[in-house]
C-alpha positions as CSV (number, residue, x, y, z in Angstrom):
1,M,59.1,135.6,101.7
2,L,61.4,135.5,104.2
3,S,61.6,131.7,105.3
4,T,62.7,131.3,101.6
5,V,65.3,133.6,101.6
6,L,66.8,131.8,105.0
7,Q,66.7,128.6,103.8
8,K,68.8,129.4,101.1
9,R,71.2,130.5,103.2
10,Q,71.4,127.0,105.2
11,G,74.8,125.0,104.6
12,L,76.7,127.8,103.1
13,L,80.0,127.9,104.0
14,S,82.9,128.8,101.3
15,S,83.2,131.8,99.1
16,D,82.5,129.5,96.1
17,E,78.9,128.7,97.6
18,F,78.1,132.3,98.3
19,R,79.0,133.3,94.9
20,G,76.8,130.6,93.7
21,L,74.0,132.3,95.9
22,Q,75.0,135.9,94.2
23,T,74.5,134.5,90.6
24,F,71.3,132.5,91.7
25,Y,70.0,136.1,92.6
26,T,71.5,138.0,89.5
27,R,69.7,135.7,87.0
28,R,66.4,136.2,89.0
29,L,66.7,140.0,88.6
30,K,66.7,139.4,84.8
31,R,63.1,138.0,85.4
32,R,61.8,140.3,87.7
33,N,60.8,143.9,87.8
34,V,63.7,145.5,90.2
35,D,61.6,148.3,91.3
36,T,59.0,146.2,93.2
37,R,59.2,144.9,96.7
38,E,60.5,141.4,95.8
39,G,62.9,143.0,93.3
40,L,64.2,145.1,95.8
41,M,64.7,142.5,98.4
42,I,66.3,140.1,95.9
43,K,69.2,143.3,95.2
44,A,69.9,143.4,99.0
45,E,70.2,139.6,99.2
46,R,72.5,139.7,96.5
47,C,74.6,142.2,98.5
48,W,74.6,140.1,101.0
49,A,76.0,137.3,99.3
50,Q,78.8,139.3,97.9
51,A,79.7,140.4,101.4
52,A,79.8,136.9,102.5
53,A,82.0,135.8,99.8
54,L,84.6,138.3,100.6
55,Q,84.4,137.5,104.2
56,S,84.8,133.8,103.8
57,Q,88.0,134.1,102.2
58,Q,91.1,133.8,103.7
59,Q,93.2,137.2,104.3
60,D,96.5,138.6,105.6
61,A,96.1,141.4,108.0
62,D,96.8,144.3,105.3
63,V,93.9,143.0,103.0
64,R,91.5,142.3,105.6
65,R,91.3,145.7,106.4
66,T,90.1,146.6,102.7
67,V,87.8,143.8,102.6
68,V,86.0,144.5,106.1
69,K,85.7,147.9,104.3
70,R,83.9,146.4,101.3
71,C,81.8,144.2,103.4
72,G,80.8,147.2,105.2
73,S,79.5,148.9,102.0
74,K,77.4,145.7,100.7
75,L,75.7,145.2,104.1
76,A,74.9,149.0,103.9
77,K,74.0,148.7,100.5
78,A,71.7,146.0,101.4
79,Q,69.9,147.7,104.3
80,K,69.4,150.5,101.6
81,Y,67.8,148.1,99.4
82,A,65.3,146.5,102.4
83,S,64.3,150.4,103.3
84,L,63.3,151.0,100.0
85,A,61.5,147.9,99.8
86,L,59.8,148.5,103.0
87,A,58.5,151.7,101.5
88,D,57.0,150.1,98.2
89,T,54.0,149.0,98.6
90,S,52.9,147.7,95.2
91,S,53.7,144.2,96.0
92,Q,53.2,141.9,99.5
93,S,55.3,139.0,98.4
94,F,57.5,140.2,101.9
95,S,55.4,141.4,104.3
96,D,56.7,144.6,106.6
97,D,57.4,142.2,109.5
98,D,59.5,140.3,106.9
99,I,61.8,143.4,106.1
100,K,62.4,144.5,109.2
101,L,63.4,141.0,110.6
102,Y,65.9,141.0,107.4
103,T,66.7,144.6,108.1
104,L,67.5,143.5,111.5
105,L,69.6,140.7,110.4
106,L,71.7,143.3,108.2
107,Q,72.3,145.2,110.8
108,A,73.6,142.5,113.3
109,D,76.1,141.5,110.6
110,Y,77.4,145.0,110.3
111,A,77.8,145.3,113.8
112,V,79.6,141.7,113.6
113,L,81.9,143.0,111.2
114,K,82.6,146.2,113.3
115,Q,83.0,144.0,116.3
116,R,80.1,146.0,118.1
117,W,79.2,142.9,120.6
118,E,76.6,145.1,122.6
119,L,75.1,146.0,119.6
120,V,74.8,142.7,118.4
121,T,73.3,140.9,121.2
122,E,70.9,143.7,120.8
123,K,69.8,143.2,117.2
124,L,70.2,139.5,117.5
125,S,67.8,139.4,120.6
126,A,65.1,141.3,118.5
127,V,65.9,138.7,115.7
128,R,65.3,135.8,117.9
129,V,62.0,137.0,119.2
130,G,60.7,137.5,116.0
131,L,61.6,134.6,114.6
132,L,60.6,132.4,117.0
133,N,57.1,134.0,117.4
134,P,54.7,131.5,118.0
135,E,52.4,133.2,115.1
136,N,54.9,132.5,112.6
137,S,55.6,128.4,113.4
138,N,57.8,128.0,110.7
139,P,60.5,125.0,111.1
140,V,62.9,127.3,108.6
141,F,62.9,130.1,111.3
142,T,63.5,127.2,114.3
143,E,66.4,125.9,112.3
144,F,67.8,129.3,111.1
145,V,67.8,130.2,114.7
146,A,69.5,127.0,116.1
147,S,72.3,127.3,113.4
148,K,73.0,131.0,112.4
149,V,71.5,133.3,115.2
150,D,72.1,131.1,118.5
151,P,75.8,130.5,118.0
152,L,76.3,134.0,117.2
153,L,74.1,135.1,120.2
154,K,76.8,133.2,122.4
155,L,79.6,134.8,120.7
156,A,78.8,138.2,121.2
157,L,77.4,137.3,125.0
158,V,81.2,136.0,126.0
159,Q,82.3,139.1,124.3
160,V,80.2,141.6,126.7
161,G,81.2,139.2,129.7
162,A,77.7,137.4,130.0
163,P,78.0,134.9,132.7
164,R,78.2,131.1,130.9
165,G,75.0,128.9,130.1
166,I,72.7,132.2,130.2
167,D,69.0,131.4,128.9
168,L,69.1,133.2,125.5
169,D,65.1,132.9,125.4
170,T,64.9,135.0,128.6
171,F,67.9,137.1,127.9
172,S,66.7,137.7,124.1
173,K,62.8,138.6,125.4
174,E,64.3,140.5,128.4
175,K,66.3,142.9,125.8
176,C,63.7,143.4,123.7
177,G,61.7,144.6,126.9
178,L,59.1,141.7,127.1
179,K,57.7,140.3,129.9
180,V,59.6,137.0,131.0
181,D,57.5,133.9,132.1
182,K,60.2,132.1,134.0
183,D,59.4,128.2,134.5
184,Q,60.9,127.7,137.7
185,N,58.8,124.2,138.2
186,L,61.3,122.2,135.7
187,T,64.3,122.0,138.3
188,E,64.9,118.3,137.4
189,I,64.4,115.9,134.7
190,T,63.9,112.2,135.5
191,F,64.5,109.6,132.7
192,L,63.7,105.8,133.8
193,S,65.0,105.5,137.2
194,Y,67.7,108.5,136.8
195,T,67.2,112.0,137.8
196,A,69.3,114.8,136.6
197,P,69.2,118.6,138.2
198,V,68.7,121.6,135.2
199,R,70.9,123.7,136.2
200,F,71.1,125.7,132.9
201,G,68.6,128.2,132.3
202,E,68.8,127.8,128.4
203,L,68.5,124.2,128.5
204,R,65.5,124.8,131.0
205,T,63.4,126.8,128.8
206,A,64.6,124.4,125.8
207,L,63.5,121.4,127.7
208,S,60.0,123.4,128.8
209,Q,59.1,124.3,125.4
210,A,59.5,120.9,124.0
211,Q,57.7,119.5,126.4
212,K,54.6,121.8,125.6
213,L,54.9,121.0,122.0
214,T,55.1,117.5,122.7
215,Q,51.6,117.8,124.9
216,A,49.9,119.6,122.0
217,L,50.3,116.7,119.5
218,N,47.4,114.2,118.7
219,D,46.5,112.1,116.1
220,N,45.1,115.2,114.0
221,T,48.2,117.0,114.3
222,S,49.4,118.6,111.0
223,A,53.2,118.0,109.8
224,Q,53.9,121.0,110.4
225,D,53.7,121.0,114.2
226,F,55.4,117.8,114.0
227,E,58.5,119.4,112.8
228,N,58.6,122.1,115.2
229,C,58.0,119.5,118.0
230,L,60.7,117.2,116.5
231,A,63.0,120.8,115.7
232,S,62.9,121.4,119.7
233,W,64.0,117.9,121.0
234,S,66.5,117.8,118.3
235,H,67.8,121.7,120.1
236,C,67.5,120.2,123.5
237,V,70.1,117.4,122.3
238,D,72.6,119.5,120.4
239,L,72.1,121.8,123.4
240,C,73.3,119.3,126.3
241,G,76.3,118.5,123.7
242,E,77.3,122.5,123.5
243,L,77.0,122.7,127.5
244,K,79.1,119.3,128.1
245,E,81.8,121.0,126.2
246,D,81.5,124.3,127.9
247,V,81.5,123.2,131.5
248,D,84.5,123.1,133.7
249,A,85.7,119.4,133.8
250,S,85.5,119.8,137.9
251,M,81.8,120.3,137.5
252,E,81.2,117.7,135.1
253,D,78.7,114.8,136.1
254,E,76.3,112.6,134.7
255,S,73.4,114.8,134.6
256,L,74.0,116.2,131.0
257,D,74.4,112.8,130.0
258,I,70.8,111.6,131.6
259,I,69.0,114.6,130.1
260,S,70.8,114.2,126.6
261,S,69.3,110.5,126.6
262,Y,65.8,112.0,128.0
263,A,65.7,114.3,124.7
264,Q,66.9,111.7,122.3
265,F,64.3,109.3,123.9
266,Q,61.3,112.0,123.3
267,L,62.8,113.1,119.9
268,L,62.8,109.0,118.5
269,V,59.4,108.4,120.1
270,N,57.9,111.6,118.2
271,R,59.5,110.8,115.4
272,I,58.0,107.4,115.4
273,R,54.6,109.0,116.2
274,R,54.8,111.5,113.2
275,D,55.8,108.4,110.9
276,S,52.7,106.8,112.0
277,V,50.3,109.3,111.4
278,E,51.9,109.9,108.0
279,I,51.6,106.2,107.2
280,S,47.7,105.9,108.1
281,K,47.1,108.2,105.5
282,L,49.3,106.0,102.7
283,S,47.5,103.8,100.6
284,D,50.9,103.0,98.0
285,N,52.4,100.0,99.9
286,K,55.3,100.0,98.0
287,I,55.8,104.0,100.2
288,V,54.5,102.3,103.3
289,F,57.0,99.9,103.3
290,R,59.8,102.5,102.7
291,M,58.6,104.4,105.7
292,L,58.4,101.4,107.7
293,K,61.7,100.6,107.5
294,M,62.7,104.0,108.6
295,V,60.2,103.8,111.8
296,M,62.0,100.2,112.4
297,Q,65.9,102.2,112.2
298,N,64.4,104.4,114.9
299,C,63.1,101.6,117.1
300,Q,66.4,100.2,117.0
301,S,67.8,103.7,118.0
302,L,65.6,103.4,120.9
303,S,66.7,100.2,122.0
304,E,70.3,101.2,121.9
305,L,69.8,104.5,123.9
306,P,72.1,104.6,127.3
307,G,70.3,103.2,130.1
308,V,67.7,101.5,128.4
309,H,69.2,97.9,128.4
310,S,69.2,97.8,132.1
311,Q,65.4,98.5,131.8
312,D,63.8,95.1,131.5
313,D,60.5,96.3,131.1
314,L,61.6,99.2,128.7
315,V,63.1,96.5,126.6
316,Q,60.2,94.3,126.5
317,A,58.0,97.5,125.3
318,I,60.6,98.5,122.6
319,S,60.6,94.7,121.3
320,T,56.6,94.4,121.3
321,L,56.8,98.2,119.4
322,T,59.1,96.9,117.4
323,A,57.1,93.8,116.6
324,Y,54.1,95.6,115.5
325,F,56.1,97.4,113.3
326,E,57.6,94.7,111.5
327,S,54.4,92.9,111.1
328,K,53.3,95.9,109.4
329,M,56.1,96.1,107.4
330,L,55.9,92.5,106.3
331,I,52.4,92.7,105.4
332,A,53.1,96.1,103.3
333,Y,55.8,94.6,101.5
334,V,54.3,91.4,100.2
335,D,51.0,93.9,99.5
336,G,53.4,96.3,97.6
337,F,55.7,94.0,95.8
338,Y,53.7,90.6,95.4
339,P,50.2,91.4,94.9
340,R,49.5,88.1,92.8
341,D,51.7,85.7,94.9
342,Y,49.0,84.1,96.8
343,I,51.6,81.3,98.4
344,K,54.3,84.5,99.5
345,Q,51.5,86.7,100.5
346,L,50.4,83.8,103.2
347,A,54.0,82.7,104.4
348,Y,54.5,86.7,105.0
349,T,51.0,87.0,106.5
350,R,51.9,83.9,108.8
351,S,55.1,85.1,109.8
352,A,53.6,88.7,111.0
353,Y,51.2,87.0,113.1
354,S,53.9,84.9,114.5
355,K,56.0,87.9,115.5
356,L,52.8,89.4,117.0
357,S,51.8,86.0,118.9
358,N,55.4,85.9,120.5
359,F,54.1,89.1,122.9
360,S,51.0,88.1,124.9
361,N,51.5,90.4,127.2
362,N,51.3,93.9,126.2
363,D,51.1,96.0,129.1
364,D,54.8,96.7,129.6
365,I,54.3,99.1,126.6
366,D,51.4,101.4,128.1
367,A,54.2,102.4,130.8
368,Y,56.3,104.5,128.8
369,N,53.9,106.5,126.4
370,L,55.2,105.0,123.2
371,P,53.4,105.6,120.0
372,V,51.5,102.7,120.0
373,N,49.8,101.1,123.0
374,S,48.5,97.9,124.0
375,S,44.8,98.0,122.4
376,D,46.1,99.0,119.5
377,I,48.4,95.7,119.1
378,D,45.6,93.5,120.3
379,K,43.3,95.2,117.5
380,F,46.3,94.9,115.0
381,K,46.6,91.1,116.0
382,G,42.9,90.7,115.7
383,E,43.1,92.2,111.7
384,V,46.4,90.0,111.1
385,K,44.3,86.9,112.5
386,K,41.3,87.3,109.9
387,L,43.8,88.5,107.3
388,L,45.4,85.2,107.8
389,A,42.4,83.2,107.2
390,A,41.2,84.8,104.4
391,K,44.8,84.4,102.6
392,Y,45.2,81.1,103.8
393,G,41.6,80.5,101.6
394,V,42.8,82.5,98.6
395,A,46.4,80.2,98.7
396,K,44.6,77.1,99.1
397,L,42.2,78.0,96.1
398,Y,45.6,79.2,94.0
399,E,47.4,75.9,94.8
400,Y,44.3,73.6,93.4
401,T,43.8,75.7,90.6
402,L,47.5,75.4,89.8
403,K,47.5,71.6,89.9
404,L,44.6,71.4,88.1
405,N,46.1,73.6,85.1
406,K,49.1,71.5,85.2
407,V,47.4,68.0,84.6
408,Y,45.5,69.7,81.6
409,T,48.6,71.3,80.2
410,T,50.4,68.1,80.5
411,Q,48.1,65.7,78.9
412,A,47.7,68.4,76.4
413,S,51.2,68.8,75.6
414,N,52.3,65.2,75.9
415,V,50.2,62.3,75.4
416,D,52.4,59.3,76.2
417,V,52.9,60.9,79.9
418,Y,50.1,58.5,81.0
419,N,49.3,55.1,79.4
420,L,46.0,55.9,78.8
421,V,46.6,53.2,75.2
422,N,48.5,50.2,75.7
423,P,48.7,47.3,72.9
424,I,46.2,44.4,74.2
425,A,48.6,41.6,72.6
426,D,52.2,41.2,71.2
427,L,51.7,42.0,67.6
428,D,55.6,41.6,66.8
429,V,55.2,38.0,66.1
430,K,55.7,35.7,63.2
431,K,52.6,34.0,63.4
432,L,49.3,34.8,64.1
433,D,47.5,34.0,67.5
434,F,44.2,33.8,68.7
435,V,43.6,37.4,70.8
436,P,40.7,36.7,73.3
437,L,38.7,40.0,72.6
438,K,35.5,41.6,74.1
439,P,32.5,42.0,71.5
440,M,32.9,45.8,72.0
441,F,36.3,45.7,70.5
442,F,35.4,44.1,67.6
443,D,32.4,46.4,66.8
444,L,34.9,49.1,67.2
445,A,37.4,47.7,64.7
446,Y,34.9,46.6,62.1
447,S,34.3,50.4,61.2
448,F,37.6,50.8,60.0
449,T,37.9,47.4,57.8
450,Q,37.6,47.9,54.1
451,E,34.3,46.3,52.5
């Protein structure tokens, strides 16, 4: 599959890493029929890895001409294998669309090598539209576009003299002859008490896409949809950083900072929402505890965002959210790691209930569309209260049982611990004296006398 191929490319930078990828595909060819569609695609990717390894090496001007020629030969060979794979119908491990998109990527790399920037914009626009097609909906494609395609497309646009801050989504669709639905409604972003205009078309499109994906989320949303949403907000954050570096110092204002904080807030909130949905499906308290630790880190990051500390209501809402997840974490911890330590379970459950009880008014949390609302907190507080009563009963019974066991164990192991038998008279004397006795004692002693 194309997603697997592109995922293997992620993070590769040095010539040694590209050679490692080449070796990986060489080994795979030994276990595959090289004439099938899959085998031909492996051959094509191996040729691409060889070209990438050559390009990543440092060369002087004279050597570079030879390297460019060799790289061009490898990329042309890769395109040949891709064409043969498209003609082969013996296997469907790679779809026709996968191979066509892969071929466009090879053609874009070849155009970059030859510095034909107009052709680069054409090929990469087609790749971008194909990979970000909603029918594909693959986080690998989204990440590849953000990390590989978009930077190269921006470079090509600079080389052809395109205006700065151009919307890549709109440009690529128009380049492919597609009808573009330009969202003119998103002209500004409001975050807390701050408002910022959205001046860049690329950022406007990215924010619109992220907002649409967020609105589609619910408790039944798959992990895949959550990943797409998070990737979109992460892209918005990265885009704000890139635009801040690109804009002139004279044009710089706080608008990009406000939008960046807004995107970071949405990223963290939806990350917490995703983890909450995943936690609700788990039964292993040890795993739940570890995931809740990550949720707590995201809550901490929320409270540290610029502008948050000046909003008292939001600070209170985040504190309530933190207390909610911290209480869950305490209960998951003691249930997961100390299931039979009933005294410790009571202590941790009491601490969890105490944290929730510190927030009597939870209305602030409903105003910011956080992953937890006031009804969730009230419901959980009631559950913890019942759990606390149950833990208290079990702990008291356990404590009473321990005391009984301690008494029985002590008497059995040390008969002298209690004064159960005391001499009724001092027997260490030189003469015998009368000892007052009850008849019962005499009857008992008489049984042990000799006849």
